[in-house]
Structures are given as structure tokens and as C-alpha cells.
C-alpha positions as CSV (number, residue, x, y, z in Angstrom):
1,X,0.0,0.0,0.0
2,X,1.5,3.3,-1.1
3,X,1.6,6.2,1.5
4,X,-0.5,9.3,0.7
5,X,2.7,11.1,-0.3
6,X,3.7,8.3,-2.6
7,X,0.2,8.2,-4.0
8,X,0.4,11.9,-4.8
9,X,3.8,11.5,-6.5
10,X,2.5,8.5,-8.5
11,X,-0.7,10.5,-9.5
12,X,1.5,13.3,-10.9
13,X,3.9,11.0,-12.7
14,X,1.1,9.2,-14.4
15,X,-0.2,12.4,-15.9
16,X,0.5,13.1,-19.6
17,X,2.1,16.3,-20.7
18,X,-1.3,17.4,-22.1
19,X,-3.0,16.8,-18.7
20,X,-0.3,18.7,-16.9
21,X,-0.8,21.7,-19.3
22,X,-4.5,21.6,-18.8
23,X,-4.1,21.7,-15.0
24,X,-1.8,24.7,-15.2
25,X,-4.0,26.6,-17.6
26,X,-7.4,25.9,-16.1
27,X,-7.0,25.0,-12.5
28,X,-4.0,26.8,-11.2
29,X,-2.3,30.1,-10.9
30,X,1.3,31.0,-11.8
31,X,2.0,32.1,-8.3
32,X,-0.1,29.5,-6.5
33,X,1.5,27.5,-3.6
34,X,-0.2,24.4,-5.1
35,X,1.4,25.1,-8.5
36,X,4.8,25.5,-6.9
37,X,4.4,22.2,-5.0
38,X,3.2,20.5,-8.1
39,X,6.2,21.6,-10.2
40,X,8.7,20.6,-7.5
41,X,7.2,17.1,-6.9
42,X,6.9,16.6,-10.7
43,X,10.6,17.4,-11.1
44,X,11.6,14.6,-8.6
45,X,12.6,11.2,-9.8
46,X,11.8,9.6,-6.4
47,X,9.6,11.3,-3.9
48,X,11.5,12.6,-0.9
49,X,9.5,14.5,1.7
50,X,12.6,15.8,3.5
51,X,13.8,17.5,0.3
52,X,10.4,19.0,-0.3
53,X,10.3,20.5,3.2
54,X,13.8,21.9,2.9
55,X,13.0,23.4,-0.5
56,X,10.0,25.2,0.9
57,X,11.4,26.0,4.3
58,X,10.7,29.7,4.0
59,X,7.1,29.1,2.7
60,X,3.8,28.1,4.3
61,X,4.1,24.9,2.2
62,X,6.7,23.5,4.6
63,X,4.7,24.3,7.7
64,X,1.4,22.9,6.3
65,X,2.7,20.3,3.9
66,X,0.1,17.7,4.8
67,X,-2.8,20.2,4.0
68,X,-1.3,21.3,0.8
69,X,-0.7,17.7,-0.4
70,X,-4.4,17.0,0.2
71,X,-5.5,20.1,-1.6
72,X,-3.1,19.4,-4.5
73,X,-4.5,15.8,-4.8
74,X,-8.1,17.2,-4.9
75,X,-7.1,19.8,-7.5
76,X,-5.4,17.2,-9.8
77,X,-8.5,15.0,-9.6
78,X,-10.9,17.9,-10.4
79,X,-8.6,18.8,-13.3
80,X,-8.5,15.1,-14.5
81,X,-12.3,14.9,-14.5
82,X,-12.6,18.1,-16.5
83,X,-9.9,17.1,-18.9
84,X,-11.4,13.7,-19.6
85,X,-15.0,14.9,-19.7
86,X,-16.8,13.6,-22.8
87,X,-13.7,11.5,-23.7
88,X,-15.4,8.4,-22.4
89,X,-19.0,7.1,-22.7
90,X,-19.6,7.1,-19.0
91,X,-18.3,10.7,-18.7
92,X,-20.7,11.8,-21.4
93,X,-23.7,10.1,-19.7
94,X,-22.8,11.5,-16.2
95,X,-22.4,15.0,-17.6
96,X,-25.8,14.8,-19.3
97,X,-27.4,13.6,-16.1
98,X,-25.8,16.4,-14.2
99,X,-27.1,18.9,-16.8
100,X,-30.6,17.3,-16.4
101,X,-30.5,17.9,-12.7
102,X,-29.6,21.5,-13.2
103,X,-32.3,22.1,-15.8
104,X,-34.9,20.5,-13.6
105,X,-34.0,22.8,-10.7
106,X,-34.5,25.7,-13.1
107,X,-37.9,24.3,-14.2
108,X,-36.6,24.0,-17.8
109,X,-38.4,20.7,-18.3
110,X,-38.4,20.5,-22.2
111,X,-34.7,21.0,-22.4
112,X,-34.1,18.6,-19.6
113,X,-36.2,15.9,-21.3
114,X,-34.2,16.4,-24.6
115,X,-30.9,15.9,-22.7
116,X,-32.3,12.9,-20.9
117,X,-33.4,11.2,-24.1
118,X,-29.9,11.7,-25.4
119,X,-28.4,10.1,-22.2
120,X,-30.8,7.1,-22.5
121,X,-29.9,6.5,-26.1
122,X,-26.1,6.5,-25.3
123,X,-26.8,4.1,-22.3
124,X,-28.6,1.7,-24.5
125,X,-26.0,1.8,-27.3
126,X,-23.2,1.1,-24.9
127,X,-24.8,-1.4,-22.5
128,X,-24.4,1.1,-19.5
129,X,-27.1,-0.7,-17.5
130,X,-26.5,1.0,-14.1
131,X,-26.6,4.5,-15.6
132,X,-29.6,3.5,-17.8
133,X,-31.5,2.7,-14.6
134,X,-30.6,6.2,-13.2
135,X,-31.6,7.9,-16.5
136,X,-35.0,6.0,-16.7
137,X,-35.7,7.0,-13.0
138,X,-35.2,10.6,-14.0
139,X,-37.5,10.1,-17.0
140,X,-40.3,8.7,-14.7
141,X,-39.9,11.7,-12.4
142,X,-40.1,14.2,-15.2
143,X,-43.0,12.4,-16.8
144,X,-45.0,12.6,-13.6
145,X,-44.1,16.3,-13.2
146,X,-45.4,17.0,-16.8
147,X,-48.5,14.9,-16.3
148,X,-49.5,16.9,-13.2
149,X,-49.5,20.1,-15.3
150,X,-50.9,18.5,-18.5
151,X,-53.3,15.8,-17.4
152,X,-54.3,14.8,-20.9
153,X,-50.7,14.3,-22.0
154,X,-50.0,10.5,-22.5
155,X,-47.4,9.0,-20.2
156,X,-44.2,8.2,-22.2
157,X,-42.0,6.6,-19.6
158,X,-40.9,3.1,-20.7
159,X,-41.8,0.9,-17.7
160,X,-40.8,-2.3,-19.5
161,X,-37.4,-0.9,-20.4
162,X,-36.8,0.1,-16.8
163,X,-37.8,-3.4,-15.5
164,X,-35.5,-5.0,-18.1
165,X,-32.6,-2.8,-17.0
166,X,-33.2,-3.5,-13.3
167,X,-33.3,-7.3,-14.0
168,X,-30.1,-7.0,-16.0
169,X,-28.4,-5.1,-13.2
170,X,-29.5,-7.7,-10.7
171,X,-28.1,-10.5,-12.9
172,X,-24.9,-8.7,-13.4
173,X,-24.5,-8.3,-9.6
174,X,-25.1,-12.0,-9.1
175,X,-22.7,-13.0,-11.8
176,X,-20.0,-10.7,-10.4
177,X,-20.4,-12.3,-7.0
178,X,-20.0,-15.8,-8.5
179,X,-16.9,-14.6,-10.3
180,X,-15.5,-13.4,-7.0
181,X,-16.3,-16.7,-5.4
182,X,-14.3,-18.4,-8.2
183,X,-11.4,-16.0,-7.6
184,X,-11.1,-17.2,-4.0
185,X,-10.6,-20.8,-5.1
186,X,-8.3,-20.0,-8.0
187,X,-5.3,-21.5,-6.2
188,X,-6.8,-24.6,-4.5
189,X,-9.2,-25.6,-7.3
190,X,-11.8,-26.0,-4.5
191,X,-14.7,-28.2,-5.7
192,X,-17.0,-26.7,-3.1
193,X,-17.0,-23.3,-4.7
194,X,-17.4,-24.8,-8.1
195,X,-20.5,-26.7,-7.0
196,X,-22.0,-23.4,-5.6
197,X,-21.4,-21.6,-8.9
198,X,-22.8,-24.5,-11.0
199,X,-25.9,-24.6,-8.9
200,X,-26.4,-20.8,-9.2
201,X,-25.8,-21.0,-13.0
202,X,-28.5,-23.7,-13.3
203,X,-31.1,-21.3,-11.9
204,X,-30.5,-18.7,-14.6
205,X,-33.0,-18.8,-17.4
206,X,-32.2,-18.1,-21.1
207,X,-28.5,-18.7,-20.6
208,X,-27.9,-19.3,-24.3
209,X,-29.6,-16.1,-25.2
210,X,-27.7,-14.1,-22.5
211,X,-24.4,-15.6,-23.7
212,X,-25.0,-14.5,-27.3
213,X,-25.3,-10.8,-26.2
214,X,-22.5,-8.3,-26.1
215,X,-22.9,-6.8,-22.6
216,X,-21.1,-7.6,-19.3
217,X,-23.6,-10.4,-18.4
218,X,-22.8,-12.2,-21.7
219,X,-19.1,-12.1,-20.8
220,X,-19.5,-13.0,-17.1
221,X,-21.8,-15.9,-17.9
222,X,-19.5,-17.3,-20.6
223,X,-16.4,-17.0,-18.3
224,X,-18.1,-18.8,-15.4
225,X,-19.3,-21.6,-17.7
226,X,-15.8,-22.0,-19.0
227,X,-14.2,-22.0,-15.5
228,X,-16.7,-24.7,-14.3
229,X,-16.2,-27.0,-17.3
230,X,-14.6,-30.2,-16.0
231,X,-12.5,-31.1,-19.1
232,X,-9.6,-28.8,-19.5
233,X,-9.6,-29.0,-23.3
234,X,-13.3,-28.1,-23.4
235,X,-12.6,-25.2,-21.1
236,X,-9.8,-24.0,-23.4
237,X,-12.2,-24.1,-26.4
238,X,-14.8,-22.0,-24.5
239,X,-12.1,-19.5,-23.4
240,X,-10.7,-19.2,-26.9
241,X,-14.2,-18.3,-28.2
242,X,-14.5,-15.6,-25.5
243,X,-11.1,-14.2,-26.5
244,X,-12.2,-14.0,-30.2
245,X,-15.2,-12.0,-29.1
246,X,-12.9,-9.5,-27.4
247,X,-10.6,-9.4,-30.4
248,X,-13.4,-8.8,-32.9
249,X,-14.9,-6.0,-30.7
250,X,-18.1,-8.0,-30.1
251,X,-18.2,-7.1,-26.4
252,X,-19.3,-3.5,-25.4
253,X,-19.3,-2.7,-21.7
254,X,-17.4,-0.7,-19.1
255,X,-13.8,-1.6,-18.2
256,X,-13.8,-4.4,-20.9
257,X,-10.1,-3.9,-21.4
258,X,-9.4,-5.0,-17.9
259,X,-11.7,-8.0,-18.1
260,X,-10.0,-8.9,-21.4
261,X,-6.7,-9.0,-19.5
262,X,-8.3,-11.3,-16.9
263,X,-9.7,-13.5,-19.6
264,X,-6.2,-13.8,-21.2
265,X,-4.9,-14.8,-17.8
266,X,-7.6,-17.5,-17.5
267,X,-6.7,-18.9,-20.9
268,X,-2.9,-18.8,-20.1
269,X,-3.6,-20.8,-16.9
270,X,-5.4,-23.4,-18.9
271,X,-2.6,-23.6,-21.4
272,X,-0.2,-24.0,-18.4
273,X,-2.2,-27.0,-17.2
274,X,-1.9,-28.8,-20.5
275,X,1.8,-27.7,-20.8
276,X,1.3,-26.0,-24.2
277,X,4.4,-23.8,-24.3
278,X,3.7,-22.2,-27.6
279,X,0.2,-21.1,-26.7
280,X,1.5,-19.8,-23.3
281,X,4.1,-17.7,-25.2
282,X,1.4,-16.5,-27.5
283,X,-0.8,-15.3,-24.7
284,X,2.1,-13.6,-22.9
285,X,2.8,-11.7,-26.2
286,X,-0.9,-10.6,-26.3
287,X,-0.7,-9.4,-22.7
288,X,2.6,-7.6,-23.4
289,X,1.0,-5.8,-26.3
290,X,-1.9,-4.7,-24.1
291,X,0.5,-3.1,-21.6
292,X,2.3,-1.3,-24.4
293,X,-1.0,0.0,-25.9
294,X,-3.0,0.7,-22.8
295,X,-2.2,2.6,-19.6
296,X,-2.6,-0.2,-17.1
297,X,-1.5,-0.1,-13.5
298,X,1.4,-2.5,-13.0
299,X,-0.5,-4.3,-10.3
300,X,-2.8,-5.7,-13.1
301,X,0.2,-7.9,-14.0
302,X,0.1,-9.8,-10.7
303,X,-2.2,-12.5,-11.9
304,X,-0.7,-13.2,-15.4
305,X,2.9,-12.8,-13.9
306,X,2.1,-15.4,-11.3
307,X,0.8,-17.8,-13.9
308,X,3.9,-17.2,-16.0
309,X,6.2,-17.8,-13.0
310,X,4.4,-21.0,-12.3
311,X,4.8,-22.0,-16.0
312,X,8.5,-21.1,-16.0
313,X,9.2,-23.0,-12.8
314,X,7.4,-26.1,-14.2
315,X,9.5,-26.1,-17.3
316,X,12.8,-24.8,-15.9
317,X,12.6,-21.5,-17.8
318,X,14.7,-18.7,-16.3
319,X,13.5,-15.5,-18.2
320,X,10.3,-13.8,-17.3
321,X,8.7,-11.7,-20.0
322,X,5.8,-10.1,-18.3
323,X,7.7,-8.7,-15.3
324,X,9.5,-6.3,-17.7
325,X,6.2,-4.4,-18.1
326,X,5.7,-3.5,-14.5
327,X,6.9,-3.5,-10.9
328,X,7.2,-7.3,-10.5
329,X,10.8,-8.0,-11.2
330,X,11.3,-10.1,-8.1
331,X,12.0,-8.7,-4.6
332,X,13.8,-5.6,-5.8
333,X,15.0,-3.6,-2.8
334,X,13.8,-0.4,-4.6
335,X,10.3,-1.7,-4.7
336,X,7.7,-2.3,-2.0
337,X,7.0,-6.0,-1.5
338,X,3.3,-6.7,-2.1
339,X,2.0,-9.6,0.1
340,X,-1.7,-8.8,0.5
341,X,-2.3,-9.7,-3.1
342,X,-2.3,-13.5,-3.3
343,X,-1.0,-13.5,-6.9
344,X,1.9,-11.2,-6.2
345,X,2.8,-13.3,-3.2
346,X,2.6,-16.5,-5.3
347,X,4.9,-14.8,-7.9
348,X,7.5,-14.2,-5.2
349,X,7.3,-17.8,-4.0
350,X,8.1,-19.1,-7.5
351,X,11.0,-16.6,-7.7
352,X,12.5,-18.2,-4.7
353,X,12.0,-21.7,-5.9
354,X,13.4,-20.9,-9.4
355,X,16.5,-19.6,-7.8
356,X,16.7,-22.7,-5.5
357,X,16.5,-25.0,-8.5
358,X,19.1,-23.1,-10.4
359,X,21.6,-23.2,-7.6
360,X,21.6,-19.5,-6.8
361,X,21.8,-20.0,-3.0
362,X,22.8,-16.4,-2.2
363,X,19.8,-15.0,-4.1
364,X,17.6,-17.5,-2.3
365,X,18.8,-16.3,1.1
366,X,18.1,-12.7,0.3
367,X,14.6,-13.4,-1.1
368,X,13.7,-15.7,1.8
369,X,14.7,-13.1,4.4
370,X,12.9,-10.3,2.7
371,X,9.6,-12.3,2.2
372,X,9.7,-13.9,5.7
373,X,9.9,-10.5,7.3
374,X,6.8,-9.2,5.6
375,X,4.7,-12.4,5.8
376,X,5.2,-13.0,9.5
377,X,2.6,-10.5,10.8
378,X,-0.5,-11.5,8.9
379,X,0.3,-14.5,6.6
380,X,1.0,-17.3,9.0
381,X,0.6,-20.3,6.7
382,X,2.7,-18.7,4.0
383,X,5.3,-17.8,6.6
384,X,5.4,-21.4,7.8
385,X,5.9,-22.6,4.2
386,X,8.8,-20.2,3.8
387,X,10.4,-21.6,6.9
388,X,10.1,-25.1,5.4
389,X,11.6,-23.9,2.1
390,X,14.5,-22.3,4.1
391,X,15.3,-25.6,5.8
392,X,15.0,-27.5,2.4
393,X,17.5,-25.0,0.9
394,X,20.0,-25.5,3.8
395,X,19.5,-29.3,3.5
396,X,20.2,-29.2,-0.3
397,X,23.4,-27.1,0.4
398,X,24.6,-29.7,3.0
399,X,24.4,-27.1,5.8
400,X,23.4,-29.8,8.3
401,X,24.4,-27.7,11.3
402,X,21.9,-25.0,10.3
403,X,19.3,-27.6,9.5
404,X,19.6,-29.1,13.0
405,X,19.4,-25.6,14.5
406,X,16.2,-24.9,12.6
407,X,14.8,-28.2,13.7
408,X,15.6,-27.5,17.3
409,X,14.0,-24.0,17.0
410,X,10.8,-25.6,15.7
411,X,10.7,-28.1,18.6
412,X,11.1,-25.2,21.1
413,X,8.1,-23.4,19.5
414,X,6.0,-26.6,19.8
415,X,6.9,-27.0,23.5
416,X,5.9,-23.4,24.1
417,X,2.5,-24.2,22.7
418,X,2.6,-22.6,19.3
419,X,0.1,-24.1,16.9
420,X,1.2,-25.7,13.6
421,X,-0.9,-27.8,11.2
422,X,-0.5,-31.6,11.2
423,X,1.2,-31.5,7.8
424,X,3.8,-28.9,9.1
425,X,4.7,-31.2,12.0
426,X,4.9,-34.2,9.8
427,X,7.2,-32.4,7.4
428,X,9.6,-31.4,10.1
429,X,9.5,-35.0,11.5
430,X,10.3,-36.2,7.9
431,X,13.3,-33.9,7.6
432,X,14.5,-35.0,11.1
433,X,14.4,-38.6,9.8
434,X,16.4,-37.6,6.7
435,X,19.1,-36.2,9.0
436,X,19.2,-39.2,11.4
437,X,19.0,-41.9,8.7
438,X,20.5,-40.6,5.6
439,X,21.0,-44.1,4.2
440,X,17.2,-44.7,4.3
441,X,16.4,-41.5,2.4
442,X,14.3,-43.1,-0.3
443,X,12.3,-45.3,2.0
444,X,11.5,-42.3,4.3
445,X,10.5,-40.2,1.2
446,X,8.2,-42.9,0.0
447,X,6.5,-43.2,3.4
448,X,6.1,-39.4,3.6
449,X,4.5,-39.3,0.1
450,X,2.0,-42.0,1.2
451,X,1.3,-40.1,4.4
452,X,0.5,-36.9,2.6
453,X,-2.8,-38.3,1.6
454,X,-3.9,-37.9,5.2
455,X,-3.7,-34.1,5.1
456,X,-6.4,-33.3,2.6
457,X,-7.7,-30.1,4.3
458,X,-4.4,-28.9,5.6
459,X,-3.7,-25.3,4.5
460,X,0.1,-25.6,4.6
461,X,-0.1,-28.8,2.5
462,X,-2.3,-26.9,0.0
463,X,0.4,-24.3,-0.4
464,X,3.0,-27.1,-0.6
465,X,1.1,-28.6,-3.6
466,X,0.4,-25.2,-5.1
467,X,4.1,-24.4,-5.3
468,X,5.0,-27.9,-6.5
469,X,7.3,-28.8,-3.6
470,X,6.8,-32.5,-4.3
471,X,9.5,-31.9,-7.0
472,X,11.9,-31.8,-4.1
473,X,10.6,-35.2,-2.8
474,X,11.0,-36.6,-6.3
475,X,14.6,-35.3,-6.4
476,X,15.3,-37.2,-3.1
477,X,14.0,-40.4,-4.6
478,X,16.4,-40.1,-7.5
479,X,19.4,-38.7,-5.7
480,X,19.2,-35.5,-7.6
481,X,20.2,-32.1,-6.1
482,X,17.2,-29.7,-5.9
483,X,19.7,-27.0,-7.0
484,X,20.3,-28.9,-10.3
485,X,16.6,-29.4,-11.1
486,X,16.0,-26.3,-13.3
487,X,18.7,-27.3,-15.8
488,X,17.4,-30.9,-15.9
489,X,13.8,-29.9,-16.2
490,X,14.5,-27.7,-19.2
491,X,15.9,-30.7,-21.0
492,X,12.9,-32.9,-20.2
493,X,9.4,-33.1,-21.7
494,X,8.1,-31.5,-18.5
495,X,4.6,-32.9,-18.9
496,X,6.0,-36.3,-17.9
497,X,8.1,-35.1,-15.0
498,X,5.8,-36.6,-12.3
499,X,5.7,-39.9,-14.1
500,X,9.4,-40.1,-14.8
501,X,10.3,-39.0,-11.3
502,X,8.2,-41.7,-9.6
503,X,9.3,-44.3,-7.0
504,X,10.9,-47.4,-8.5
505,X,11.7,-45.8,-11.9
506,X,15.1,-44.7,-13.2
507,X,15.5,-42.0,-15.7
508,X,18.6,-40.9,-17.6
509,X,18.7,-37.2,-18.3
510,X,19.5,-36.1,-21.8
């Protein structure tokens, strides 16, 4: 989360040259304190509040900097609204509705009605359902006002259209809630959530007709049906059809460019599941093009970057393409570590594991330390998994003294009554067995893999599976260093990795 000061700096830096000129001409004065503050912050490469205060030490700005920052933020936002007025469909509609309110207050009903009809037409042409409801409510109010003055005038308000708009808005709200429910289970592939969504979809009438439309409901319904399709190849077929509708401009609704990005992420995740490298690369290219053409916030990259990182780790690929488009280049000390976003956190986990499997131990230590410190307060299960990854890294590097120290530290926590999941305790016990009986490593690993079936609802085990840490167990079975795995995976047909790295089978790497 950016601080208010950082947010102001970011807001200014994201403004185009034309937007800055508009602010200076229409919303500011040459000698204004706010103009001076704007110019100085705009000239900074990195926001430094101390430098700002020192620069304005002889001015009221330094003494009341907090107030001036708030005022400048409000001024910029008012300027942005004015600059972008009528540039977007929603702005056009909102301005028309504001004009209608002003005309009604002045009893200029005929002009108000003309503006209102224009707003309704734009709403219908662009599937702006929520604003259409507002516009139709205005129409009913105006029609009643007119009818009280001219009793014989026929009522022109379209009640059927208003009812249809309200029903469409209710459906859109329900579909968005179902999409949100699917988001929460995106990591764990939770069947419970899918059953709830499927049951809700079954209750929706005229699904085929809705899906054929070009509004938000058509998209949300198609996306949910794709995500709840059992066969991954059928799901891909559904998702590809949705992508084609975006490409052909068939969809028309608010924020469709962001939902197109989400849809590309869904498709990329499906391609990852069937290990289709060429198609994954194709989607990554499309997402990259979007970021070059559109002004997306870098945080919209968290989901696709997480999927790409998962794909790269799976195949032993070292280079990330998507991270070059935004602030997700690993745990850069210059950047704020994002952990409250599950996809960003997942990306960082795969960064650590990729470095582990390529033998970059020093990088691993730095990444682990940084991420452990920020997950400790509010992300207990993720922090526990990081502790397990740390002990795996030391084990793989033959730092047995450190491994024993970490095992002892865990035992002390248990004695003090700290709670850990059953899978966590079993994993520490397994590592302890590896240390004590190194000659029986393969037998212990086989037993641990069999025991894992007992921990179906264990949150730490869910994370362990999500980040493919069974790869480490497979390496133990074949006497392969985890730090050598990335190179070996890149030479394998990775789709058969789990089969080839199974107990009782030998595999000669190319």
C-alpha cells in the first residue's frame, strides 16, 4: 500500500504532458502555492519529503505540507475529471445527467427531457445498464411532473425498459459475486466453490440467449461456464471463443479492457495446465501488447505474472517476459513488497523456488529473508511454508548444522504451545528422519509421500502442492540435487516429469 505522499507522487507522474498543461492553464495560478508544490514534486525522480520541506522551508508549504498535499490531490483529480469529460462514454452520460438535474432545478423541463433522451440513447447503445436505470428513473420523475401540469398528455416513460434494465443489473451483480467466489478458489481448485457456482448458474433462465449478447452479463456468464467446465480441453475451447469475441470487438461494456486481461490470464492458466508452451508464449505476447498500448497499472500484472512464473518453474525456464512491463521484477530492494495480493505473493514464492532449483543460493537467502519478514505479521501459513523452504535450501546445500538448529528451533516453538498444522509437524519430522537416517532417504521419502494423503484439508499442504514442492521429494527419490533441477527440467518433456520422477523408476537425463 502506497503512502499518501507516494500516491500523490504516483498520480502526478502518471499524468500526460497534455493533462499537466490543462491543470496549469485551467485549475491553477502561476504564483499559487499548489502550483509550486506540483512543479517541485513533478521534477523529482523519487519522492523525498525531506527534500520537499527543505526546499519550501521559507514558505507556508513546509509548515502545512500535509494540508497542501491533500489540496493538490483534490485539485489534480478535479482537473483530470474536467480534462477527460466527454472523452469516455460514462463521462458523457454522467455529464448529461448532471445537466438534467440543473435544468430540472431551473424548471426548464423540455430542455431537460431532450438531454435525458440523449443520455438514455447513449446508455442503450453502450450497455451502460447501471446508468440507464438512473436515467430512466429521471424520466419517470419528469413524466410525472409533466402529467400533473398537463393531465391529458400521454405518459411516455418506458416501464418495460426500466424493468429489463433492473433485472439485467440484478443478474450482473449475481454473476460478479459468482466470479468473485471463483477467484477465492483459484489456487486450490476447490470443488465446493465450483458446486455453488454451478448450482447458481443452473437457476439462470435463457442462458444461451444471454451468452449471445455483447454486454457484461454475456461475458461473465461465458467466463463462469468455462471455468466450471470439467474437461480442460473443453474449457480452453470455451475460453478461446471468448477471446475471439474480445478481439473482434463484439463485447461492449465498461472496463472491458481489464476484463479482457483477466480472460487472457484464465486462458494462459489453462494452457499451463496442459503444458502448451507455444500457446502460453502467444498469450504472454498478447498481454505484453496490451500493456504497451493501454495505460494499465502495473498491479494488473500480478495475476498473469504469477501464472507465467508457475509455468516457468514447471519447465525450468529462467527468463520472465511479463515482469518487464511493471513492478514485478522479483523482490527488488527499490520496490515495495506486495504480500496482501495473493497472486503477487505467489509470484515471489516461485521466484524463490526458481533460484533454488538453479543453484543460486545467495539470491535465495536474500529473497527468503525479505519475504519472511513481511509475511510474518498476517500471513501465518505462507510464513510457515517459507520456513520449510528455508530448511530445504540448507539441506540441499549440505548445511546440516543450520538444519539441526532450525529443527531444534521448531521443537522449542512446539513446546511453548505454538500451533502448527499436522502437515507442518509431519514435514519437520520427515526432515529430522532424513538427517538421522540418511541411508534410508528413499524409504523415508516414499513413506512421507504416502502419508501426505492424510492431510487433505491442511492449509500448509495446500500451499506445498500449489508451489510444486513435491518436486523436491522426487529429487530425493532419484538422488538429484534440488539445485540442479532447473537445468534438468529444461531438458525434459516436462509434462511427464511426475511420471518419470516416480518411485521405482530410473530416468537418464539427456
